[in-house]
LOSEBA-425585 format. One record per residue: x, y, z of N, C-alpha, C, O in turn; residue in three letters. Coordinates in Angstrom, 2 decimals, decimal comma. Example, Ala and Ser with C-alpha at 12.3 -4.5 7.8 and 13.67 -1.06 7.14 Angstrom:
residues 2
{{13,19 -5,69 7,80} {12,30 -4,50 7,80} {13,20 -3,30 7,80} {14,24 -3,32 8,46} "Ala"}
{{12,85 -2,25 7,08} {13,67 -1,06 7,14} {12,90 0,03 7,87} {13,41 1,14 8,04} "Ser"}
end
This chain:
residues 114
{{19,49 -9,30 -12,98} {19,20 -8,23 -13,80} {17,69 -7,88 -13,83} {17,36 -6,70 -13,97} "Pro"}
{{16,80 -8,82 -13,71} {15,34 -8,55 -13,76} {14,99 -7,82 -12,50} {14,12 -6,95 -12,55} "Ala"}
{{15,62 -8,10 -11,37} {15,29 -7,34 -10,08} {15,78 -5,89 -10,30} {15,07 -4,92 -10,06} "Val"}
{{17,07 -5,80 -10,77} {17,62 -4,40 -10,97} {16,82 -3,50 -11,86} {16,79 -2,28 -11,70} "Arg"}
{{16,17 -4,12 -12,79} {15,21 -3,26 -13,70} {14,04 -2,70 -13,06} {13,36 -1,83 -13,61} "Arg"}
{{13,76 -3,18 -11,84} {12,64 -2,65 -11,05} {13,05 -1,35 -10,28} {12,19 -0,53 -9,97} "Leu"}
{{14,31 -1,18 -9,99} {14,72 -0,05 -9,22} {14,07 1,31 -9,66} {13,47 2,01 -8,85} "Phe"}
{{14,21 1,65 -10,95} {13,59 2,94 -11,31} {12,12 3,03 -11,26} {11,56 4,12 -11,27} "Pro"}
{{11,49 1,92 -11,20} {10,06 1,84 -11,11} {9,45 2,05 -9,68} {8,25 2,23 -9,49} "Leu"}
{{10,35 2,01 -8,75} {9,84 2,12 -7,37} {9,23 3,53 -7,15} {8,15 3,61 -6,55} "Val"}
{{9,82 4,60 -7,58} {9,39 5,94 -7,34} {8,10 6,19 -8,16} {7,30 7,02 -7,73} "Ala"}
{{7,88 5,56 -9,25} {6,77 5,78 -10,15} {6,13 4,41 -10,51} {6,35 3,92 -11,62} "Ala"}
{{5,36 3,82 -9,64} {4,84 2,46 -9,92} {3,73 2,52 -10,94} {2,83 1,69 -10,86} "Ala"}
{{3,72 3,43 -11,90} {2,72 3,57 -12,93} {3,24 2,85 -14,18} {2,48 2,74 -15,13} "Ser"}
{{4,33 2,42 -14,24} {4,94 1,71 -15,41} {4,43 0,32 -15,49} {5,23 -0,61 -15,35} "His"}
{{3,15 0,10 -15,72} {2,50 -1,26 -15,69} {3,05 -2,21 -16,72} {3,18 -3,40 -16,42} "Arg"}
{{3,39 -1,74 -17,99} {3,92 -2,73 -18,98} {5,23 -3,18 -18,53} {5,51 -4,38 -18,63} "Ser"}
{{6,09 -2,28 -18,03} {7,44 -2,70 -17,61} {7,35 -3,62 -16,37} {8,15 -4,54 -16,21} "Ala"}
{{6,40 -3,37 -15,53} {6,22 -4,13 -14,29} {5,75 -5,52 -14,60} {6,21 -6,48 -13,98} "Leu"}
{{4,78 -5,67 -15,64} {4,27 -6,92 -16,00} {5,39 -7,79 -16,69} {5,48 -8,99 -16,40} "Ala"}
{{6,14 -7,28 -17,49} {7,30 -7,95 -18,07} {8,29 -8,42 -17,05} {8,72 -9,57 -17,08} "Glu"}
{{8,67 -7,51 -16,13} {9,60 -7,90 -15,05} {8,89 -8,91 -14,20} {9,59 -9,82 -13,74} "Ala"}
{{7,73 -8,90 -13,95} {7,05 -9,85 -13,05} {7,10 -11,28 -13,66} {7,28 -12,27 -12,95} "Asp"}
{{6,95 -11,34 -14,94} {6,98 -12,66 -15,66} {8,46 -13,19 -15,69} {8,68 -14,39 -15,50} "Thr"}
{{9,46 -12,32 -15,91} {10,77 -12,82 -15,86} {11,25 -13,25 -14,49} {11,99 -14,22 -14,34} "Val"}
{{10,81 -12,49 -13,51} {11,18 -12,84 -12,11} {10,52 -14,13 -11,71} {11,15 -14,97 -11,07} "Ile"}
{{9,26 -14,30 -12,06} {8,56 -15,60 -11,72} {9,27 -16,75 -12,34} {9,45 -17,77 -11,68} "Ala"}
{{9,72 -16,65 -13,63} {10,41 -17,79 -14,24} {11,73 -18,07 -13,53} {12,10 -19,22 -13,32} "Arg"}
{{12,48 -16,92 -13,15} {13,72 -17,12 -12,42} {13,56 -17,74 -11,05} {14,36 -18,58 -10,63} "Gly"}
{{12,48 -17,30 -10,35} {12,18 -17,95 -9,04} {11,93 -19,41 -9,11} {12,42 -20,19 -8,30} "Leu"}
{{11,16 -19,76 -10,11} {10,76 -21,17 -10,33} {12,01 -21,95 -10,61} {12,15 -23,07 -10,12} "Ala"}
{{12,96 -21,39 -11,39} {14,18 -22,08 -11,68} {15,03 -22,28 -10,46} {15,57 -23,36 -10,23} "Arg"}
{{15,15 -21,23 -9,69} {15,93 -21,37 -8,43} {15,21 -22,39 -7,42} {15,87 -23,19 -6,76} "Ile"}
{{13,99 -22,32 -7,34} {13,24 -23,25 -6,53} {13,58 -24,72 -6,85} {13,79 -25,58 -6,00} "Glu"}
{{13,61 -24,91 -8,18} {13,79 -26,32 -8,72} {15,19 -26,80 -8,46} {15,34 -28,02 -8,40} "Ser"}
{{16,21 -26,05 -8,31} {17,57 -26,53 -8,04} {17,97 -26,52 -6,59} {19,05 -27,01 -6,25} "Val"}
{{17,14 -25,96 -5,70} {17,50 -25,94 -4,35} {17,52 -27,35 -3,76} {16,67 -28,15 -4,15} "Leu"}
{{18,42 -27,70 -2,87} {18,41 -28,95 -2,27} {17,26 -29,14 -1,35} {16,80 -28,17 -0,74} "Ala"}
{{16,77 -30,31 -1,23} {15,71 -30,62 -0,30} {16,30 -31,27 0,96} {17,29 -31,99 0,84} "Thr"}
{{15,80 -31,08 2,05} {16,24 -31,74 3,27} {17,43 -30,89 3,88} {18,04 -31,35 4,85} "Gly"}
{{17,72 -29,79 3,40} {18,81 -29,02 3,98} {18,27 -27,66 4,44} {17,26 -27,20 3,91} "Thr"}
{{18,94 -27,00 5,43} {18,44 -25,77 5,88} {18,88 -24,50 5,04} {18,39 -23,39 5,21} "Ser"}
{{19,84 -24,79 4,15} {20,33 -23,68 3,24} {20,19 -24,11 1,84} {19,62 -25,17 1,58} "His"}
{{20,67 -23,34 0,91} {20,53 -23,63 -0,51} {20,93 -25,01 -0,94} {20,18 -25,74 -1,60} "Ala"}
{{22,18 -25,36 -0,54} {22,72 -26,62 -1,00} {23,26 -27,51 0,09} {23,69 -28,62 -0,20} "Leu"}
{{23,26 -27,06 1,34} {23,76 -27,84 2,52} {23,13 -27,39 3,71} {22,24 -26,54 3,64} "Ala"}
{{23,55 -27,90 4,88} {23,08 -27,48 6,19} {23,70 -26,25 6,67} {23,18 -25,64 7,60} "Asp"}
{{24,83 -25,82 6,10} {25,48 -24,59 6,50} {25,52 -23,58 5,31} {25,58 -23,96 4,14} "Glu"}
{{25,49 -22,35 5,64} {25,54 -21,38 4,50} {26,71 -21,57 3,62} {27,80 -21,85 4,12} "Pro"}
{{26,54 -21,43 2,32} {27,67 -21,52 1,38} {27,56 -20,38 0,29} {26,72 -19,49 0,38} "Gly"}
{{28,39 -20,48 -0,65} {28,39 -19,54 -1,75} {27,09 -19,18 -2,38} {26,81 -18,01 -2,61} "Leu"}
{{26,28 -20,22 -2,67} {24,96 -19,98 -3,22} {24,11 -19,21 -2,43} {23,30 -18,45 -2,96} "Ala"}
{{24,22 -19,33 -1,16} {23,38 -18,58 -0,16} {23,71 -17,04 -0,21} {22,81 -16,23 0,02} "Asp"}
{{24,99 -16,64 -0,49} {25,32 -15,28 -0,60} {24,51 -14,55 -1,55} {23,91 -13,52 -1,26} "Cys"}
{{24,49 -15,16 -2,82} {23,56 -14,50 -3,79} {22,19 -14,47 -3,48} {21,52 -13,47 -3,76} "Gly"}
{{21,68 -15,48 -2,93} {20,23 -15,55 -2,56} {19,88 -14,49 -1,45} {18,79 -13,91 -1,47} "Leu"}
{{20,76 -14,28 -0,56} {20,59 -13,26 0,39} {20,32 -11,85 -0,17} {19,38 -11,18 0,24} "Thr"}
{{21,13 -11,45 -1,05} {21,06 -10,10 -1,64} {19,85 -10,04 -2,49} {19,09 -9,08 -2,41} "Ala"}
{{19,61 -11,08 -3,36} {18,47 -10,98 -4,22} {17,10 -10,93 -3,43} {16,22 -10,12 -3,72} "Val"}
{{17,02 -11,81 -2,45} {15,83 -11,81 -1,61} {15,64 -10,52 -0,84} {14,50 -10,08 -0,65} "Leu"}
{{16,72 -9,89 -0,37} {16,64 -8,69 0,32} {15,94 -7,55 -0,47} {15,21 -6,72 0,08} "Ala"}
{{16,20 -7,58 -1,78} {15,53 -6,63 -2,68} {14,15 -7,15 -3,24} {13,19 -6,39 -3,38} "Trp"}
{{14,11 -8,43 -3,53} {12,89 -8,92 -4,15} {11,70 -8,92 -3,22} {10,59 -8,59 -3,65} "Leu"}
{{11,88 -9,28 -1,97} {10,72 -9,31 -1,11} {10,07 -7,93 -0,91} {8,85 -7,81 -1,05} "Met"}
{{10,84 -6,89 -0,60} {10,14 -5,56 -0,40} {9,67 -4,98 -1,83} {8,60 -4,37 -1,92} "Pro"}
{{10,43 -5,20 -2,85} {10,03 -4,72 -4,18} {8,64 -5,41 -4,63} {7,75 -4,77 -5,19} "Leu"}
{{8,57 -6,69 -4,35} {7,33 -7,45 -4,66} {6,05 -6,75 -3,96} {4,98 -6,59 -4,55} "Thr"}
{{6,29 -6,38 -2,74} {5,28 -5,77 -1,99} {4,95 -4,43 -2,46} {3,79 -4,13 -2,71} "Arg"}
{{5,94 -3,60 -2,60} {5,75 -2,19 -3,02} {5,28 -2,04 -4,42} {4,53 -1,12 -4,72} "Val"}
{{5,69 -2,93 -5,30} {5,19 -2,80 -6,72} {4,01 -3,72 -7,04} {3,58 -3,83 -8,18} "Leu"}
{{3,52 -4,37 -6,02} {2,38 -5,35 -6,20} {2,58 -6,37 -7,28} {1,72 -6,63 -8,11} "Ser"}
{{3,78 -6,92 -7,23} {4,10 -8,01 -8,21} {3,47 -9,32 -7,78} {3,20 -9,57 -6,60} "Leu"}
{{3,25 -10,14 -8,78} {2,65 -11,49 -8,40} {3,79 -12,59 -8,21} {3,60 -13,63 -7,58} "Glu"}
{{4,92 -12,26 -8,77} {6,06 -13,21 -8,55} {6,37 -13,36 -7,11} {6,49 -12,36 -6,39} "Ala"}
{{6,51 -14,58 -6,66} {6,87 -14,74 -5,22} {7,81 -16,04 -5,07} {7,68 -17,05 -5,76} "Ala"}
{{8,71 -15,88 -4,13} {9,57 -17,09 -3,87} {8,64 -18,29 -3,35} {7,65 -18,15 -2,62} "Pro"}
{{9,12 -19,43 -3,83} {8,42 -20,66 -3,29} {8,81 -21,00 -1,90} {9,67 -20,34 -1,32} "Gly"}
{{8,20 -22,00 -1,35} {8,25 -22,34 0,05} {9,80 -22,63 0,41} {10,33 -22,20 1,44} "Ala"}
{{10,42 -23,37 -0,51} {11,79 -23,81 -0,23} {12,73 -22,50 -0,17} {13,53 -22,35 0,75} "Arg"}
{{12,58 -21,64 -1,14} {13,39 -20,43 -1,10} {13,13 -19,51 0,15} {14,05 -18,89 0,69} "Leu"}
{{11,85 -19,45 0,55} {11,49 -18,65 1,76} {12,16 -19,33 2,95} {12,66 -18,64 3,84} "Ile"}
{{12,20 -20,68 3,00} {12,81 -21,42 4,14} {14,31 -21,09 4,17} {14,82 -20,84 5,26} "Ala"}
{{15,03 -21,07 3,10} {16,42 -20,67 2,98} {16,59 -19,28 3,48} {17,46 -19,05 4,31} "Val"}
{{15,80 -18,32 3,02} {15,89 -16,89 3,43} {15,74 -16,88 4,97} {16,53 -16,20 5,63} "Ala"}
{{14,83 -17,55 5,54} {14,63 -17,52 6,98} {15,85 -18,15 7,70} {16,26 -17,66 8,75} "Glu"}
{{16,43 -19,23 7,12} {17,56 -19,77 7,79} {18,73 -18,81 7,77} {19,45 -18,70 8,76} "Ala"}
{{18,93 -18,14 6,68} {19,98 -17,13 6,56} {19,80 -15,99 7,54} {20,76 -15,50 8,15} "Leu"}
{{18,56 -15,58 7,67} {18,32 -14,42 8,56} {18,46 -14,73 10,03} {18,46 -13,81 10,85} "Ala"}
{{18,57 -15,98 10,40} {18,72 -16,39 11,75} {20,05 -17,12 12,04} {20,36 -17,42 13,20} "Thr"}
{{20,82 -17,41 11,02} {22,09 -18,12 11,25} {23,10 -17,16 11,91} {23,13 -15,98 11,55} "His"}
{{23,90 -17,61 12,83} {24,83 -16,82 13,50} {25,82 -16,04 12,63} {26,23 -14,91 12,92} "Pro"}
{{26,17 -16,73 11,53} {27,18 -16,24 10,60} {26,59 -15,15 9,61} {27,33 -14,32 9,09} "Gln"}
{{25,36 -15,19 9,40} {24,80 -14,27 8,47} {23,64 -13,36 8,87} {23,22 -12,51 8,09} "Thr"}
{{23,10 -13,54 10,19} {21,98 -12,87 10,68} {22,26 -11,38 10,71} {21,44 -10,59 10,25} "Ala"}
{{23,43 -10,97 11,26} {23,63 -9,47 11,35} {23,73 -8,86 9,93} {23,08 -7,86 9,65} "Glu"}
{{24,47 -9,40 9,14} {24,51 -8,82 7,77} {23,24 -8,82 7,01} {22,98 -7,87 6,26} "Glu"}
{{22,35 -9,90 7,17} {21,04 -9,89 6,55} {20,17 -8,84 7,16} {19,43 -8,21 6,40} "Cys"}
{{20,16 -8,57 8,41} {19,39 -7,54 9,01} {19,79 -6,13 8,57} {18,95 -5,28 8,28} "Ala"}
{{21,10 -5,94 8,54} {21,69 -4,62 8,09} {21,34 -4,38 6,64} {20,95 -3,26 6,30} "Asp"}
{{21,45 -5,31 5,82} {21,19 -5,13 4,38} {19,71 -4,87 4,09} {19,33 -4,01 3,30} "Tyr"}
{{18,93 -5,67 4,77} {17,40 -5,43 4,62} {17,04 -4,16 5,07} {16,20 -3,54 4,42} "Arg"}
{{17,61 -3,62 6,21} {17,29 -2,19 6,61} {17,69 -1,24 5,65} {16,98 -0,26 5,41} "Ala"}
{{18,85 -1,46 5,04} {19,25 -0,46 3,98} {18,40 -0,53 2,75} {18,09 0,49 2,14} "Arg"}
{{18,03 -1,68 2,38} {17,08 -1,75 1,22} {15,79 -1,05 1,51} {15,31 -0,27 0,69} "Val"}
{{15,22 -1,32 2,63} {14,03 -0,73 3,06} {14,06 0,74 3,16} {13,09 1,40 2,78} "Glu"}
{{15,19 1,34 3,69} {15,46 2,71 3,69} {15,50 3,31 2,24} {14,98 4,40 2,00} "Gly"}
{{16,08 2,61 1,38} {16,20 3,10 -0,04} {14,83 3,19 -0,61} {14,42 4,20 -1,18} "Trp"}
{{14,10 2,07 -0,43} {12,65 2,10 -1,00} {11,78 3,16 -0,43} {10,98 3,78 -1,13} "Ile"}
{{11,97 3,37 0,99} {11,20 4,50 1,64} {11,61 5,91 1,13} {10,82 6,85 1,10} "Ala"}
{{12,89 5,99 0,75} {13,35 7,29 0,14} {12,74 7,59 -1,20} {12,56 8,75 -1,55} "Ser"}
{{12,43 6,55 -1,95} {11,95 6,64 -3,31} {10,34 6,79 -3,30} {9,72 7,44 -4,14} "Lys"}
{{9,79 6,15 -2,28} {8,26 6,17 -2,24} {7,73 7,17 -1,35} {6,53 7,44 -1,35} "Thr"}
{{8,60 7,75 -0,54} {8,07 8,73 0,49} {7,29 8,04 1,67} {6,55 8,71 2,38} "Gly"}
{{7,46 6,76 1,85} {6,83 6,10 2,87} {7,74 5,71 4,07} {7,26 5,11 5,03} "Ser"}
end
């Protein structure tokens, strides 16, 4: 929900108070996710992608470009970034990740004119 609240702000990144609130909520959520990710595995909870990875794929596909476009300070931790990279290169998920990310970037470009 915190990420979805950012969607209307992409076209008009002048909503500083809404951005600041979302940034705080997202930072807390990312810290929570980072704290429950398994260590020593290539994906969220195991060495192969699982159900938890499905949600992370979609959230990160939106969060990474929105963080950049809206100049948010919230950022995924090292463990979450490693999971995202593993999903982007895994044979079972790479194609879907690339397609979804391209669609997200296209949507953002249509809202920002870039």
